[in-house]
VMD Tcl script that draws the C-alpha trace (Angstrom):
set ca {
  {40.38 86.71 26.49}
  {38.15 84.93 28.86}
  {35.61 87.17 29.01}
  {35.04 86.95 24.45}
  {33.23 83.79 25.85}
  {31.71 83.88 29.29}
  {28.25 84.81 28.68}
  {27.45 82.30 26.46}
  {29.35 79.07 27.33}
  {26.32 77.05 27.56}
  {25.59 78.04 24.13}
  {29.18 77.41 23.17}
  {28.39 73.76 24.27}
  {25.96 72.52 21.94}
  {26.42 74.43 18.90}
  {29.59 74.42 17.56}
  {30.65 71.30 15.41}
  {32.22 67.83 16.58}
  {35.84 67.14 15.73}
  {35.45 62.90 14.00}
  {37.21 60.45 16.23}
  {39.51 59.73 14.10}
  {41.38 62.57 14.65}
  {42.29 61.09 18.15}
  {43.30 57.65 16.54}
  {45.96 59.11 14.60}
  {46.36 62.02 17.07}
  {47.16 59.23 18.94}
  {49.57 56.82 16.66}
  {52.12 59.67 16.79}
  {53.02 59.28 20.84}
  {55.06 56.93 21.68}
  {53.76 57.21 25.25}
  {49.73 57.52 26.48}
  {50.36 58.40 29.68}
  {49.24 61.80 30.30}
  {47.87 64.33 27.92}
  {46.81 68.31 27.89}
  {43.70 69.99 26.00}
  {44.70 73.86 25.88}
  {42.38 75.83 25.93}
  {39.73 73.24 27.11}
  {35.99 75.62 26.76}
  {33.35 72.57 27.26}
  {35.54 69.75 26.73}
  {34.47 67.98 23.51}
  {37.87 67.58 22.78}
  {39.12 67.15 25.99}
  {36.30 64.01 25.68}
  {38.41 62.16 22.76}
  {41.46 62.22 23.89}
  {40.34 60.76 27.46}
  {39.64 57.49 24.43}
  {43.83 57.09 24.39}
  {45.25 59.17 27.31}
  {45.53 57.03 30.53}
  {45.04 60.74 32.07}
  {43.69 64.11 30.45}
  {43.70 67.38 32.17}
  {41.69 69.96 30.02}
  {41.86 73.51 31.74}
  {40.66 76.97 30.55}
  {40.91 80.93 32.01}
  {37.03 80.94 31.19}
  {35.91 79.39 34.58}
  {31.79 80.32 32.86}
  {33.40 77.61 30.14}
  {33.93 75.03 32.64}
  {30.75 74.47 34.33}
  {29.88 72.99 31.50}
  {32.67 71.08 30.68}
  {31.68 67.11 29.76}
  {32.58 64.44 32.57}
  {34.80 61.47 32.22}
  {36.89 59.37 34.90}
  {40.22 59.95 32.30}
  {39.63 63.66 32.48}
  {40.60 67.47 35.13}
  {39.30 69.73 34.35}
  {41.05 73.46 35.83}
  {40.73 76.45 35.44}
  {44.34 78.14 34.90}
  {43.78 82.44 34.94}
  {46.18 84.44 33.11}
  {47.53 86.02 36.74}
  {49.14 82.31 36.43}
  {52.62 82.01 36.47}
  {54.73 80.04 34.26}
  {56.14 78.00 37.13}
  {53.13 77.00 38.62}
  {51.30 76.35 35.55}
  {53.47 73.59 34.89}
  {53.81 71.77 37.86}
  {50.10 72.47 37.24}
  {49.94 70.27 34.14}
  {52.63 67.74 35.04}
  {56.71 68.21 35.25}
  {58.68 68.70 32.81}
  {58.95 65.99 30.04}
  {55.81 64.50 31.47}
  {52.97 65.36 28.47}
  {52.95 63.16 25.59}
  {49.93 64.94 23.85}
  {49.30 68.99 24.63}
  {46.35 69.41 21.82}
  {43.77 73.11 20.97}
  {40.59 73.22 19.29}
  {39.71 76.46 17.81}
  {41.45 78.39 20.88}
  {45.09 79.26 19.24}
  {44.91 81.95 17.76}
  {43.80 83.48 21.02}
  {47.01 82.82 22.52}
  {50.36 84.49 24.36}
  {51.68 81.98 20.94}
  {55.58 82.73 22.66}
  {53.63 81.49 26.04}
  {52.10 79.36 25.29}
  {54.70 77.37 23.66}
  {57.52 77.84 25.76}
  {55.45 75.95 28.99}
  {54.15 73.55 26.15}
  {57.91 72.58 25.55}
  {58.92 72.01 29.24}
  {55.52 70.27 28.79}
  {55.93 68.16 26.48}
  {57.84 64.75 26.66}
  {61.33 64.64 24.65}
  {61.74 63.32 22.14}
  {58.95 61.99 21.36}
  {55.89 64.50 22.34}
  {53.11 65.51 20.38}
  {51.71 69.64 20.14}
  {48.82 69.58 18.08}
  {46.15 72.70 17.09}
  {43.29 72.48 15.06}
  {40.42 74.90 13.69}
  {38.38 75.75 11.19}
  {35.91 78.01 9.15}
  {32.23 78.55 8.20}
  {30.45 75.83 6.81}
  {30.39 74.95 3.18}
  {26.63 73.82 1.81}
  {24.94 74.83 -0.86}
  {25.55 77.89 -3.35}
  {22.77 79.38 -1.79}
  {23.19 79.77 1.93}
  {26.68 79.74 1.22}
  {26.93 83.11 0.07}
  {23.92 84.69 2.75}
  {26.16 83.56 5.48}
  {29.25 84.99 3.58}
  {27.15 88.58 3.39}
  {25.99 87.91 6.44}
  {29.72 87.87 8.20}
  {31.05 91.22 6.98}
  {27.98 92.07 9.65}
  {31.04 91.23 11.55}
  {33.85 92.01 10.93}
  {34.04 94.90 12.49}
  {32.96 93.05 16.29}
  {36.60 90.49 15.53}
  {39.01 90.94 17.94}
  {42.19 91.18 15.76}
  {43.73 87.70 16.59}
  {39.93 85.67 14.43}
  {42.80 86.69 11.59}
  {44.37 83.87 12.08}
  {41.78 81.92 11.89}
  {39.96 82.90 9.45}
  {43.38 82.65 7.35}
  {43.06 78.92 8.05}
  {46.64 78.76 10.09}
  {48.80 79.46 7.30}
  {50.04 82.59 8.72}
  {50.22 80.81 12.67}
  {53.70 80.58 13.11}
  {54.43 77.30 14.86}
  {57.62 76.28 15.50}
  {57.99 72.59 15.89}
  {59.21 70.29 13.93}
  {56.24 68.52 11.42}
  {55.13 64.92 12.64}
  {53.41 64.62 9.07}
  {49.84 66.52 10.36}
  {51.39 70.18 8.59}
  {53.78 72.33 8.52}
  {53.95 76.22 9.77}
  {53.01 77.55 6.84}
  {50.84 74.33 5.34}
  {48.44 72.77 7.72}
  {46.83 69.52 6.53}
  {42.96 69.65 5.45}
  {40.08 67.73 7.60}
  {36.46 68.19 6.74}
  {34.23 67.90 9.74}
  {30.74 66.87 8.63}
  {28.13 67.77 10.94}
  {24.27 66.99 10.49}
  {22.68 69.85 11.27}
  {19.38 72.01 11.44}
  {18.21 75.73 10.85}
  {17.76 75.97 15.01}
  {21.44 74.77 15.38}
  {23.89 77.10 12.34}
  {21.59 79.64 14.15}
  {23.13 79.43 17.85}
  {26.63 78.26 16.18}
  {26.22 81.72 15.17}
  {25.55 83.19 18.12}
  {27.73 81.36 20.54}
  {30.36 84.12 17.55}
  {33.33 86.42 20.09}
  {32.07 89.46 17.13}
  {27.57 88.54 17.86}
  {28.40 88.97 22.03}
  {30.94 92.04 21.74}
  {27.86 93.66 19.56}
  {25.62 92.13 21.00}
  {26.89 94.61 24.41}
  {27.40 97.69 21.80}
  {23.57 97.34 21.13}
  {23.88 96.70 17.22}
  {21.85 92.68 17.10}
  {23.42 90.58 14.43}
  {21.00 88.40 14.24}
  {18.08 90.02 14.26}
  {14.63 88.71 13.63}
  {15.28 90.21 9.75}
  {18.81 88.71 9.08}
  {17.14 85.13 10.25}
  {14.58 85.97 8.74}
  {16.94 86.03 5.91}
  {19.65 83.21 6.75}
  {16.05 80.88 6.79}
  {14.85 80.82 3.51}
  {17.76 80.87 2.47}
  {18.08 76.89 4.06}
  {15.57 76.11 2.67}
  {12.68 76.77 5.61}
  {13.03 75.92 9.56}
  {12.73 71.98 10.04}
  {15.07 71.06 7.48}
  {18.39 69.17 8.44}
  {21.13 69.17 5.46}
  {24.28 67.27 6.29}
  {26.79 70.35 6.13}
  {30.86 69.72 6.64}
  {32.89 72.90 7.73}
  {36.63 73.71 6.56}
  {39.33 72.36 8.97}
  {43.15 72.89 9.18}
  {45.36 71.12 11.98}
  {49.64 71.95 12.56}
  {50.66 68.71 13.93}
  {55.02 68.65 16.03}
  {57.72 67.97 17.71}
  {60.13 69.90 19.93}
  {63.57 70.53 17.38}
  {65.61 69.16 19.35}
}
mol new
graphics top color blue
foreach p $ca { graphics top sphere $p radius 0.5 }
foreach p [lrange $ca 0 end-1] q [lrange $ca 1 end] { graphics top cylinder $p $q radius 0.2 }
display resetview
């Protein structure tokens, strides 16, 4: 799925919500050791930065070289390109050794993965028995009835341009296979709900929507899902171009350890 995010890599950097610092503290408390973490599908490194506050070393990987070009640097983070052609053994050896990873994180990305392959590699890398794998995502922001209705109406126009794997995300990961033992933060079929608050300008909203893969796919097919008229309609529902609002993204998380 690397190609879906190649062209909007720079836009993606500042358009997406920031995950609360409390999340990383909560996850760090679940692992007995804090030597090595692996952030998979790291994109611009947003989640890797949070993880690095609690772990001695973070390996942050992505199949998209364009995303990694905009990754935010940190002395404890090592960014690595992992093309889809890389074998499982090569990936394991690149990250560390079998049983060496204390925490594996996947933020807003696991729905794109070859899940059986990813879970196999993750199981090899996780420290036994204390290593934890956690995945999370979020849906459309909730603001007020007027704007929420306008975005919902617009979202329906994007549906033909999404990859089918997005259904796992839009379903809040309730249908996501997750064959790991619960550690108290959700379980297969029952992710835990978590809010992501953010202050957002209307320009930020538009940049976030433009960063969606469906919008980019439509554009490649000659369809502008965010035409000037559409943006003006959304702006009116928002309350004006200069209005800054406190919004809430509805997040969801699953965390677990190996079933031994």
